[in-house]
N, C-alpha and C positions, 0 to 999 in steps of 0.2 A: 657187252653183247654176249648172248649165250653162244657156246660152241655150236657149230652147225650140225654136230651129231647128237644133239640133245633135243628131244621132243618136248616142246613147251606146251602145257595145257592152259593156254591163256584165253582161248575162245570158248564160249559157252555153247556153241552150236555151229553147224555148217549151213549157212545161208537159208534160214527159215523165211518164209513169207511173213511179213509183219503187218498187223492191223493196229493203227494207233488212234487217237482222238476219241473222246467220249467212251473210253473203254475200261474193261476190267481184265487185266492180263492174267494168263495162267500158263504154267510151264508145261510144255510137252516135249519129250526128248530132252535135249540140252537147251532149254529155253526157247521154244517156239512161242511167240506171244500171240494169243488170240484175243479178239475183242468183239464188241457188238458190231453189227453190220453198218453202223452209222458212218464209219470211215474205213477205208481200205487202202492197202499199199501193195504195189506190184513187185518192187525189187527186193533182192536179198539184202541181208545186212552186209555191210562192207567194212565196218570198223567195229571196235568194241562198243556195243550198245548203241552205236549211232544209227538207229533205226530210221529208214526212210519213212516219212510220214505221209498220211493219206492225201491223195489228190482227188477223192471222190466222195459223194454223199450217198446216203441210203436210198433205195428205191421206195416209192410210195405213190399214193394216189394223186398227190399234188405237190409241186415243188416251187420254192422261191429261189431263183438262181443268182440274184445279186442283192445288194443292199439299198438300191435306189427306189424300192417300192414297186418295181415292174415285175409282175409275176409271169413266169413261163408255165402255163398250165399244162400239166401232163395228166389228162383224164385217163387213168389207167384202167383198161378193161380188167374185170375181175380175174379172168383166166391168166392173163399176162402177169398181174401183180402176184397171184398165188404161186405161179411157176418161179418167178424171181425170188420170192421169199424162200421157197423150198430149195432152190439151187444154192442160195447163200448159206442156208442152214446146213445142207449136206456138205458144202465145201468146208465150212468151219469145223465140222465134225470129222473131216478127213475122208468122207465118202466121195472120192473124186469122180468115179465113173458115173455115179448117180447125179452128182452136181452137173457134169457135162451134159447128161441126158436132159435134165430140167432146163438148163440154159439154152440148149439147142431147140427145145420146144418153145421156150419163151421167145427166142429169136424168130421162129417161124410165125408165131402169133403177131409179133411186132411188125414184121415185114408186110403183113397183110393189112395193117392199120394205117390210116392216112396220117396219123400223128407220128412223124418220124423220130420225135424225141424219145419215144419208147424204144425204138431200135438202137438209138445212140446209147441209151442207158444199158441195154443188154450187152451191146458190143463192149462197152467200157467195163462192165462187171465181169463178163466172161473172161476178160483178159487176165484176171488174177489166177484163174485155173491154168491158162495157157503158159503163163510165166512160171508157175510152180512146176509144170511139166517140162520146162525148157523149150517150149514151142514159141520162140521169140518172134519168128517171122509172122506167124499167125496173129500174135499179140499186136505187133506193129500194124498189120493190115486192119485189124479190128479198130484200133485207136485212130488210125487215119480216116477210116470211114465215119467213126463217131465224131471226129473233129470237123469233118466236112459238113455233117448234118448240123452240128451245133453252131458252126460259123454261119451257116445259111439261115437257120431258124432263130438263133438268139443273137447273132452278131459277133464281131471280133472281140469287142470289149464287154465280155460277160464272164462271170466267175466260173461257170460250167465249161466254157471254152478254155479258160485258163487251166482248169483242173485237168482237162484232157491233154493239154500241152505238157503239163507237169508229169503225167503218166507216160507220155511219149519220151520225155527226157529220161525217166527211169529205165525205159527199155534201151535207149541209146547208150546210157551209162553201162548197163549190163553187157552190151555188145562191144564196149570199148570205144564208142564214138563220143568221146568226152567233149569235143568242141561243139558238136551238135546238141548234146545234152545241155551244156552250159547256155547255148543260144535259146533253147526252149524254156529253160528255167527263168532266164532273164526276161523273156517275153511274157511269161506267166506272171512274174513279179510286177512288171509294168502295168499289166491289166489289173492285178489285184490291188495295186496302190490306188487305182482310180475307182474301181467298183467292188472290190472284194472286202471281206471282213478281216479284222486284224488276226483272228485265229487262223483263217485260211492263209493269210500271208505268212504267218509263222511256219506253216507247213512247208511252203516252198523255200523259205529261208533255210530251214533245216536241211532239206534235201540238197540244195545247192552247196551248203556248208559241208555235207557229207562228201560231195563230189570234190570240192576244193581240198578237203583233207586227204583224199586219195591221191590227188594231184600234187600233194606236198605244198600247197599254197596255204600255209598254216595261218598266217596272220589274217588273210581274207576269211578263212573258215572260222577263226575265232570271232571275228567281227560279226559274221552272219549268225552264228550260234547265240552270241550276246544279244543281237536284235530280236531273235526268236524268243529268247528267255524273257526279255522285257515285255514283249507283246503278250506272252502267255501269262506272266504275272499280272498284267493289267486286266486281261480278260477273265482269268480263272482265280486269281488270288495266289498267295505264296504257297499254300499247302494243297497242291493239286498234282495229280499224276503227270500232267503235261510239263509242269515246272520241274518235277523230279526227273523226267526224261531229258529235259533240256540240260539240267545240271550234269546228268550222267553222260550225255553226249559230249559236253565240254571236257569232262574227265577222260572220256575215251580218246578224244583228239590228243590231249596232252600225253596220255599213256602211250599211245602208239607212235608218238614222236619223241619219246624218251624224256618228257618233262614229268618225272614221277612224283615229285613233291607237289607240284601244281595239280596233277591228276588226283592225288590223294585228297587234297582239299575239296575238290568238287565231288568226288565220290562220297565223302563224308557228309557234305551238304545234301546230296541226293538221298543218302541213307536216312538222314534226319526227317526228310519229308515222307519217305516211304514208311518210316516207323510211325509217324503221326497218322498215316492213312491205314495202318495195319495191313500193308501190302506185303505179304510174305515173299512173293516172287521178286518184287523190286529189291527187297532187303537182301535176298540171296545173291542177286546179281551184283549189288554193291559190295557185300562182304567178299565175294569172289575177287573183284578187281582191287579192293583195298588190300587184300592179301598179296596179290600180284605186285602192286606198287611197293608194299613194304618189303617183299622179297628182293625186288630190284634195288631197294635202298639198304639192303643187307640188315634189315630188322626182322630176322627170321622168326624170333619168338612171337612177335606181333603178327607176322604173316600166318603162322600156325594157328593162332587164336582166331584170326579172321576166317581162315579156311574151315575151322571147326564150327564156327557159327553158321557158315553157309551150308556145311554138311548136315548139321543138326536140323536146320529149317527145311532143307531139301528132303531129308529123310522123313520128316513129319508129313510131307506132301506125297512123296513117292513110296514110302515104306523103307524100313531099315534094310540096307544092303542092296538097294535097287541099282541097276546098272547106270542110271543117269547120275548117280552121286559119285561115280568114279572120278570125275574131273577134280572134285575137292580132295578125295583121298590121295590122288597122285601128286597134286600140288603140296598137300600136307607132308607127304613122305619126302619130297625133294627138299622142302625147307627144313624138316627135321634132320635130314642127312647133312645138309649144309651147316646146320647149327651143331653138328657133332653127335646127334642122337641117332646113330646109325642102326642100333638094334630095334628101336621103336619104328624107325623108318622101314626097315625090312619087313617087320610084321604087317605094316600097312600095305606094302607092295604085295605080299603074299595073299593078304585078304582080298585085295583088289583083283588079283588073278583068279581067285576062287569065284568071285562074283562074275567076272567076265567070261569064264569058261562054261558057257551055257548052251552054245550051239546055234542059236538063231542068228540071222544076218547081222543085226546091229551088235550083238554080243561078239561076233567074230572080229569086227572092226575094233571093238574095245579090247578084246583079248590081245590082238596084235599090238595095240598102243601100250597096254600094261606090260606085256612081255618085253617090249623094246625099252621101256623106262626101267624095268627091273634089271635088264641086261646091262644098261648103262650104270646102274647102281653097283652091280657086281663088279664091273670092270673098274669103276672108280676105286673100289676097295681091293684091287689086286686079285680078284677071283675070276680071271679070264676064262679058265676052262668051264666054270659053272655058267658064265655068261654065254659061252658058245653052245652049251647044252640047252639053255633057255631059248636062244634064237633058233636052234635046230628044231626044237619041239613045236615051234609056231610057224615055221617056214611054209609048211603045206597049207596052213590056214591063210597066210598072206597070199599065197598063189591062187587060192580059191576066191579071193575078193574080186569085185568088179574092177575094170580098168581104171576108172576114176579113183577108186579107193586105193588101188595099188600105187597110183601116182602120188596120191596124198601121203601115203606111208612108205614112199620109196626109200626113206632113211633106213628101213630094216635091211634090205639086201646090201646097201652101202655100208652100214655099220657091221654087218656080218662079214663082208669082204675084208674090211679093215681088221676085224678081230682075227680072222684066219691068217692074215699076213703077220699079225703080232705073234700068233702061235706057230709061225714058220711053216704054214701050210699053203705055200705060194700057189701051187697048181689049183687047189680047191678055191682059193681066193679069186684067181683069174676066171675059173669056170663060173663062179657066182656072179662076177661082174658081167661076163659075156651073156649069161643066161637072161639077165634082167636089163640089158641095154635097151630093149624095145620099149620099155615103159615110158622113157622120155625121148627116145630116138638115139641115133648112133653117137651123138655127142654127149650123152648124159654121163657116161663113165669112161674115163680114159684108162687104157691098160697100164698097170703099175710098172714103173721103172724105178731104178735106184734113186733117181732124182725126185720123183714125185710121191714116193711112198711115205706115208705118215702113220705114226701110232698116236691115236687120240686118247 
């Protein structure tokens, strides 16, 4: 396991909303996956690439909600349908204020229409925006209202009812109510086994597997991912994005539970499918995690080669030296340093710092990350005074970050305090620790004593 004072760049992004199914993914920031509006997902990513899959269908003039031939007709007024389409487009393009305005108008139109399935659809779709903004209580309220309408209008055993239950499960999972999330997922699965499509059942199997993975119920998660993979291969064929995602999810489960050789096998299988599809984003994601696996297996030359492939592909999409490519540069530098190529590693660290030192909010976060990594590098090579200068130069930037970002990068004041003790500057170390106690609360940092002082 890595030392607790080493920042690992193993994740591609921080909790993006993900839209999967019938989709064409594109990378935004560090791998936010956007797709067509045919399928949507509410929750954030919780494990490596284990994207929650959609529990919703696209809005439109007419829908079929199960596979038994019974149609639930949604005769969509033109105004409502147009507003829904505009809201979804705005949301996908990141214009959140505009998306909320359109959905609010669509809701008003739906509330005045006798066909309450229109309202259920809008309530369900607007939830994606609410979740992205962290408004989980509103999201739950919307989904509960949509569920009540669908149960009344379509019945309990209907795929649309099951989809709403699946979305509620994603909300409960986000709020830490894992028992309730599991109950909703299982109910949704029971319904889909009776009336749902195999593709839809694979969605819920994946999301329940994600939950089990976080709960460390590894074998159950493996079994569910395997079921989803078989269903997707049957529905879509072997060379399809959904199959590639399933393989990647299994790799992610293994990676995050330290089965690195097994993870590597699945990431390579996923990569092969993405290469057949000419899906650059999928390839980048696979190369990234292949590198991480090889680094953990102490195959650092292979890891560097994988990171370089990810960096090259990502640079073609984002442009050379783009801030979003820093994740690959930092991983590359760490593996090079571990492999004994410290001079090359240092040049990459310095180059990453130049890219990150750009001033806007996202760059501030990356600057702190890069500075912390470079300080660890300097300290590992016995250059503690230089490491102290590096951390000192970025401390004010760290302090200007949001509270959540400071918590995320709390390692910086911790590492700085440790470094000051190593340099025999005890009073300054204590001041640093006391100053940043509030980030995690009074128990976050204990005052140093002879017994608990460590040089890392």
